[in-house]
N, C-alpha and C positions, 0 to 999 in steps of 0.2 A: 364482523361489521366492516363495510367498506365505505369510509366517509366520502362525501362529496366536498372537497376542499373549497372549490370556487364559491365565492359570494358569501362565504360565512365569516370572512375577516373585516375588520374595520380598515378603511382606507385612511392612510396617514394624512392629517391636515395640519394647518398652521399651529394649532394648539398643542398637537403632539410634538411637533419640531420645536416649539418653544420650550416645552418640558425637558427634552433631551439637550438642548442648547444650555439651559439653566443648570442642568445636572453635570454636563461634561464640557461646557465651554467650547474651545476650539477643536475639540475632539469629536464633533458631530459635524457631518458633511451631507450637503444636498447637491454639490456641483456635479455636473454631468460626467466630467472626466474621471472623477473619483468613483462614481456610481458605475462607470464602465469598467474601471479597473477591478472592482470588487464583484462584478458580474460574471466573471468566468473563472475556470480552473484550467486544468491541462486535459480536460476531457473533450476530445475531438475539437469541433470548432463552435461549441454551444456558448451562448451568451444570454444573460437575463440581468435586468436592471433592478437592483433594489430601489426603494424610495428614499432610503436614508442609510448611511454608513456611520456607525458609532464605534468609537475606540476606548473603552473603559480601561483603567489602569489598576483597579483594586476589586477584590471580591465583593466589597460593599457596592460598588458602582455596577458590577454585573447584576447583582441582587436587585438594585433598584430599577434598572432597565427591564429585567424580566417580570418583576413584580407589576410594573405599569403596563407592560405589554399583555400580561396575563389578565389583568383587570379590564383591559380595553380591547382585548382579542385582536392583537396585532401580531402578524407573523414575525419570527426571528430566525435568521439562518446564521448559525455559528460559522465563522470564518478563521482559518488559520493562514498558512502560507499558500494556500490554493494550488497545491502541486497534485492534487488527487486526480484519478483517472476513471472515476465512475460518476462524477457530478454531484457528489455528496455535499459540496459547499456552495452549490448553485442556488440563488435566491429565486426559485421558480415561481413563488407566490408574492414576489415583490417584498414589501415590508421592510424590515430592518436587517442589514448585514452586520453582524456583531463580531468585529475583528478582535482577536486576542493578541495581536502583535506587541501591545505594551507589556504583556505578562512575559517579560524576557530575561528573568533572572534565575540563576541557579542558586537556590536558597541555602543549601548545605550539602556538602559531601561528608558523609558519616564514615570515616575510615575504620572506626572500630567495629561497626556493624555491617560494613560494606553496603551501605545504602546512600542514595541521593534523593533529595527532595528538590523539586524543580517547579517553576512555572511552565505552563503549556506553550508559550511563545518562543521558547529557546530552540534554536536550530539544533537538529539531531547531532551533526558532526561536531558542533561547538560543545555539546554535552559530552560526547564521546572523548573529545580531546581533553576536556577539563578532568574527567575522572581518570583518563590515562596517565595524567601527570602525577596521580596519587598511586599509580601501579594497579588501577582497577579497569574493569572492562564492562561496557554496555554493548552486547553484540548485535542486536537488530539494526540493520544497515540498508534501508531502501536505497534504490539507485539515486533518488533525490536527496540523500542525506545531507548534502551541502546547502540545501535551501528549504527543506521541509521542516516543519515544527514537531517537537515531540508530542504536543497535544494531538496533533493530526494522526501521528503514528498510533497513539493510544486509541483514538476514535475509529480508526480503521483497522486496527490490529495488525500493523505492518510487519512484514518479514524482512526479505532480502536474502543475500547469498549465505549469510552465516546461519540461517535458520536450520539448515540441514544438520548441524551439530548442536547448536545452542538454543533453538527454539525462537519463537517470535514474540512480539511485544507482550502479549498477555502473560507470558512466563516470567516476566520482570516486574510487573505492576503489583505492589503490595497494597497500596491505599491511594484513595482519591479524595480530594475536596471538590465538590460538585455543588452548583447552584442549580436547583430544580426549575422547571418552568414557571413556578408560581412565585419564585424569588427566594424560597427557603434554601439555606446553606447546610449541607451535610457532609460528613466523612463516611465513606463506604465501608471501611474495614478497620484494619489495625497494622502498625508497622512491624509485623512478625512473619516469619517464614511459614508458619502453621496456623491455620485459623479454621476451626470447625464450629464457629459460633454463628448459627442461623443461615440464612440464604446468603450467597455470595454476591453481594451487590457490586463489589469491585469489578469482578469478571462480567457482570451483566452490563456495566458501563463500557468496559473495553470492547471495542468493535461495534458500538451501537451507533456510530456515525453521526453523532450530534442530534440524535433524535430523542434522548431521554433526559439530558442535562448538560450544563456547560461546565466543563473541567477547568478549575482554577489552580489546583496544585496536584502534583503527582510525586508519590513516594515509590521508588524503584529499588530492587535489589541489585547488587553489582556482583562480579566474580573477579578473581585475580587476572590481570592481563597476561595473555601468552607471551612468552619471551622470544619465540622464534616461529617462523613459518616457512614453508617451501611452496613453490607454485610452478605448475607445468601447464603447457598448452599442447593439446593432442589433436592433430588433424586426422579425420576419418574420410575414407573413400565412400562411405555409405551412411547416410544420416540415421537409418533405422538401426544400424549396428552401433552407432554412437549411443543411441538410447539403450541398447541392449547391454552395453558396457556398463552403464550406471548401475544397474542392480547387481551386476557381476562383481563390481568393486566392493560393494557392501557385503555381498555374500562371502567375500574373502576375509571378512573380519576388519575391514578398513572403514573408519568413519571420517570422511574429509570434513574440514571446516568450510569448504566451498566446493560446489560441484555444479558447474554452469554449462548449459548447452547453447550453441549458437550455430544455426545453419548458415550455408554458404552466403546467401544474400544479406543476412543480418550484419556479417562482417563486411562485405563489400560495400554495403551502403554507409557503413560507419567509418571505414579507413580514410576517406577524404577529410574527415573532421580531425584526424590524428596523422598528419603527413609524415611525421618522423617515427612512425611505428616500426617495430621490428618484425612484424608479422607478414609473411608472404601467403596469400590465398592462391594456390595453384589451381589449374583448370580442373583437376580431378579431385579437389577437396570439396566434399559435400557438407560437412559440418565439422565443428571443433568442440571438444570438451575443455574447460578450463577447470583444473583440479588443484586445491590447495589443502595442505595439512598443517596444522599448527599445534603448539604445545609448549612444554618446558624442557624437553630433552631432544637436542638436535640429532643425536645418534638414532633415537627412536623414530623421529621423523623421517631420517633417510631410509630406515628400514620399512617404513610405511610406503614411501616413494618407490623402492625397489619391489615391494610386494604388488603395488599397483601396476607397475611396468610389466610384472609377469602375468597379471591378469590381462593386460592389454595385448600380450602376445597372441592371445586367442582371437583377436580381431585384426582386420587389415587397416593399419594406420601408417601414416607417414612418419617422418622423423619428429620426435617429441622435442619441443622447446622448453628447456628449463630456465626460468628467470634467474639469472646469476647475480643480480644486484637489486637493492631495494628500488632503485629507479625503474628497472625493468618490471618488477612487480607492479609498481604504481601505474606504469603504462598500461600493462595488460588489464588491470582492473578498471582503469579509466576508460579504456576502449570498450569494455564490457557494460560499463554504466552509461555510455552514450548511445547505445544501440537504439533505445526507445526514442530518444530525441532525433536521431538520424532518420529513422523510419517515419517519423512524424513530419519531418521536413521534406521528405521525398514525395509524399503523397497524402491525400485525405485517407484516413484509415479508421477502422474499429478494432480495438484491442480487447481480446477476450483472455480472461485470467484463470483458465482451467487448472485443476488440480486432481491427480489420480494417484493411487499407490504406484510407487516408482516402478515396480516390475511391469506396470500396464504402460508405461511411457512409450515404448515402441508402437503399441496398438493405438495410442492416442495420436501419435504423429501420423500414423497411416491413415486413420479416420479423417484427420484434418485434410490431408491431401486429396483423399478420395472424395470427400464432399465438395472440396474446392473445384475439383475436376467436373463433378456433377453439376455444380451450379455456375461454374465459369469465373470463379474469382482466384486470384493469386493470394497467397499468404506467406509471411515471413515469420518464423518461429524462433524463439529463444527463451531462456528462462532458467529457473532454479532446478535443474534436472535432479539434484540429489534428494529433494523432497516432492518430486513429481509434479512441480508447478511449471506449466508451460504457457508462456505468453504467446498468444496467436494473434498476429497483426494481420487483419484482413484488408487488403489494399484496394482502393477504389480504382485507381488507374483510369482506364477508359470505359469503365462500367457505366451504364446509363443511370441518371438520377432516379428514374422510375425503379429500376432494380434495387438500387442502393436504399431508397426510401421505403419500398413496399415489398421486396421479395427476399432480401438478404436476412431478415429476421427469421424466415422460415429455415434457412440454411443453418443459422445459429441455433435455433431450436433443435434441429436434427443433431448438430454436433453436441449440444449439452445432453440430449437424451443419451447418447452414446458414452459421454464422460460418466454420467450417473450409473449407467449399466456397468461400467468398470469399477464402480465403488468410489468414484470421485465426486466433485461438486463444482459448482460454476464460478466460484471466486475463491482463490487461495489467499490473496492479500490486498486486492484493490477495493473490495467492498462492493456493495450492490448499488447504493446511491440512486441516481436517477435512471441511468441507462440500462442497468440490468433487471430492474424490478419486474418487468413484464415476464421474465423467465423464472421468477421465484416458485410459481406453481409446479415447475418441473422438478424442482429440488425438495419441496414440501407439499404435503397434502393440506387440505383445508383446516383440518384439526390443529395441525401445527402452526399454520399462518394465523389462525385465530388466537392461539395462545400467545403469539408475538404481539398481535394487534392489541390484545387486552393489557399486556404488560405496558405497551406504549400509553394506553389510556390511563393506567393507574398513575404513571409519572406525569402525564400531560393530558388531562381530561378535556382541555379546550383545543388541543392539537395545534398549538401555536409554534411549537419548536421544530423547525426543519421539516415541515409537512411535505408530503408527497415523495418522500424517499423510502426505500427498501420494499414498501408494499405498493 
């Protein structure tokens, strides 16, 4: 089933606005400037206007909003911090933008069981810092961790640099309180590490991009926080060789806690945002690897670094920079996290979030550059090399609007076909949302897509919740 979303929804009128104002008081907004604010995320330059922005502060209010919208066939688009890169929070069918920003409390840090219960509007870094004070660790750390919400991370199954060793968001979610599109409130699982009781509804919600329900509470497992880490930056004269070195490090028995790839332009475009940086990008530097190891035994970590250096001796590299202080470590990571922002400020761009088995990373980079030469576009690549996740930023530059709007999708399709042939897929951590949904038939056949569509219909038979995303 491929629903026609247009014209099937009720247009919000004065009686609907009156209901929501009565329910939420001054947390219901129709002003243009607020609708403008909640009509975009960090996806390219896309902008859509919701008819109404509402900011509930309790699960009962979320339930009442959804129940009313379900009964009246009004579109609801869940909205978090709007840091997403695939358009998952864009209100493309107008209706209501349901902001979860009032759900900003950490409810309990359970030190005995190494768990945390939190509301979805808590900023990821705030949550990480709070549990760190208890000696505990929540590893997933997307580049926007200082502004993104933990609920958005769950909805997109976010990853980040630590995923190479510690896994992604799904590996830490135990249980979720969710409001279904018809307003019913459920818990999806149990607060336990093992659960073989029926279908795994928790993991079905994780990564569903706000299309199946609205998350109002999250129970996550934690682990002890590592007590020490070491960080090195390695310049390579050949970007392909940098990619080859990634698999070689793992084949030597080393599991870094972070292994990031940044090609030359990614660093050059970012350095102006960090004028005090200690990094020098020489004319013959083609790419850098940022390699971190962490744990509880400083001597063992030094041995890991020595072993890594012995692997790197098989590749042509420049002098390796060891971060010799916490300040240097923070500076290097800050530089890496700012790459996406720097690229966006440099040019209109499209970011693809490809992921392949890590041994295929050199072939992926080669395919990107070959297809770019074929179609005439420039790309800037960086990403989580340790788990094969390469962020490919296609730069508009002086490309014509006609090519950008009409022909570039053919190049992206060709790239995605190569990715899938390598055993990879089209999104590692950014999700499908709006901008990638046209490529889903490359990753899945019609049987698979119909299974997903039918799951959507079971949860949301009126298709009111974040319609037009993923499919």
